C-alpha positions as CSV (number, residue, x, y, z in Angstrom):
1,M,0.0,0.0,0.0
2,N,1.3,3.4,-0.9
3,V,1.7,5.6,2.1
4,H,1.1,8.8,0.1
5,A,-2.0,7.6,-1.6
6,A,-4.2,7.3,1.5
7,P,-4.1,10.9,2.7
8,L,-4.9,12.1,-0.8
9,A,-7.9,9.8,-1.1
10,E,-9.2,10.9,2.2
11,A,-8.7,14.7,1.7
12,P,-8.5,15.7,-2.0
13,E,-9.2,19.4,-1.0
14,A,-5.8,19.4,0.8
15,A,-4.0,18.2,-2.3
16,I,-5.3,21.0,-4.5
17,P,-5.6,24.1,-2.4
18,Y,-6.6,26.4,-5.2
19,A,-9.7,24.4,-6.3
20,R,-13.1,25.6,-5.2
21,K,-14.6,23.6,-2.4
22,R,-17.7,21.7,-3.3
23,A,-20.5,20.3,-1.1
24,A,-19.3,17.6,1.3
25,R,-19.1,14.2,-0.4
26,T,-21.3,11.4,0.7
27,D,-19.7,8.5,-1.2
28,A,-16.7,7.6,-3.4
29,G,-18.5,8.8,-6.5
30,D,-18.5,12.4,-5.3
31,S,-14.8,12.5,-4.7
32,V,-14.2,11.4,-8.3
33,E,-16.7,14.0,-9.5
34,I,-14.9,16.7,-7.4
35,A,-11.5,15.6,-8.7
36,G,-12.7,15.6,-12.3
37,Q,-14.2,19.1,-11.9
38,T,-11.1,20.4,-10.2
39,I,-8.9,19.1,-13.0
40,I,-11.2,20.7,-15.6
41,Q,-11.1,24.0,-13.6
42,L,-7.3,23.8,-13.5
43,L,-7.1,23.1,-17.2
44,N,-9.3,26.1,-17.9
45,Q,-7.1,28.3,-15.8
46,A,-4.0,26.9,-17.7
47,V,-5.7,27.7,-21.0
48,E,-6.6,31.2,-19.9
49,A,-3.0,31.8,-18.8
50,A,-1.6,30.3,-22.1
51,D,-4.0,32.6,-24.1
52,A,-2.9,35.6,-22.1
53,N,0.8,34.7,-22.6
54,T,0.2,34.2,-26.3
55,K,-1.6,37.5,-26.7
56,H,1.2,39.3,-24.7
57,A,3.9,37.7,-26.9
58,L,2.1,38.7,-30.1
59,D,1.7,42.3,-28.8
60,V,5.4,42.4,-28.0
61,A,6.3,40.9,-31.3
62,Q,4.2,43.4,-33.2
63,K,5.7,46.3,-31.3
64,L,9.2,45.1,-32.0
65,S,8.4,44.6,-35.6
66,R,7.1,48.2,-35.9
67,Q,10.3,49.4,-34.2
68,M,12.4,47.3,-36.5
69,R,10.7,48.8,-39.6
70,V,11.3,52.3,-38.3
71,A,14.9,51.5,-37.6
72,E,15.4,50.0,-41.1
73,E,13.8,53.1,-42.7
74,R,16.2,55.3,-40.6
75,I,19.2,53.2,-41.7
76,M,18.1,53.6,-45.3
77,D,17.8,57.4,-44.8
78,L,21.3,57.5,-43.2
79,E,22.8,55.4,-46.0
80,A,21.3,57.8,-48.5
81,D,22.7,60.8,-46.6
82,L,26.1,59.1,-46.4
83,K,26.2,58.5,-50.2
84,R,25.2,62.1,-50.8
85,Y,27.9,63.5,-48.5
86,K,30.5,61.2,-49.9
87,D,29.6,62.4,-53.4
88,R,29.9,66.0,-52.3
89,A,33.2,65.3,-50.6
90,D,34.5,63.6,-53.8
91,R,33.4,66.6,-55.9
92,A,35.0,69.0,-53.4
93,E,38.2,67.1,-53.6
94,K,38.2,67.2,-57.4
95,W,37.6,71.0,-57.3
96,L,40.5,71.4,-54.8
97,N,42.8,69.4,-57.0
98,F,41.8,71.5,-60.0
99,I,42.2,74.8,-58.1
100,S,45.6,73.6,-56.8
101,S,46.7,72.7,-60.3
102,E,45.6,76.1,-61.6
103,I,47.4,77.9,-58.9
104,R,50.7,76.0,-59.5
105,Q,50.3,76.6,-63.3
106,K,49.4,80.3,-63.1
107,F,51.7,81.4,-60.2
108,F,54.6,79.0,-60.5
109,G,54.5,78.2,-64.2
110,S,54.6,74.4,-63.7
111,A,52.1,72.0,-65.1
112,G,52.2,69.4,-62.4
């Protein structure tokens, strides 16, 4: 005989403290009914908790997805700015080389 099984069979309410208490049982069939209903209640609570967790996870995922799209758009804007400023710097460097060449040619008479 299992030593742990006897107390549970005698007092199922003590084994599951969160279950609602039902009317006092009058025979063995009632304890089975109570255990079955308690299990169903616990399953329903587990389903509700899982649904709440799933909804929260989806909300967080959608929020992060929106933030990622904003970040990607910002990166594209910054990359476009970088290209524009690099092009301007290249043009400015060409102008400075041209002006330097003109100064050497006109003031010092050398071509290079």
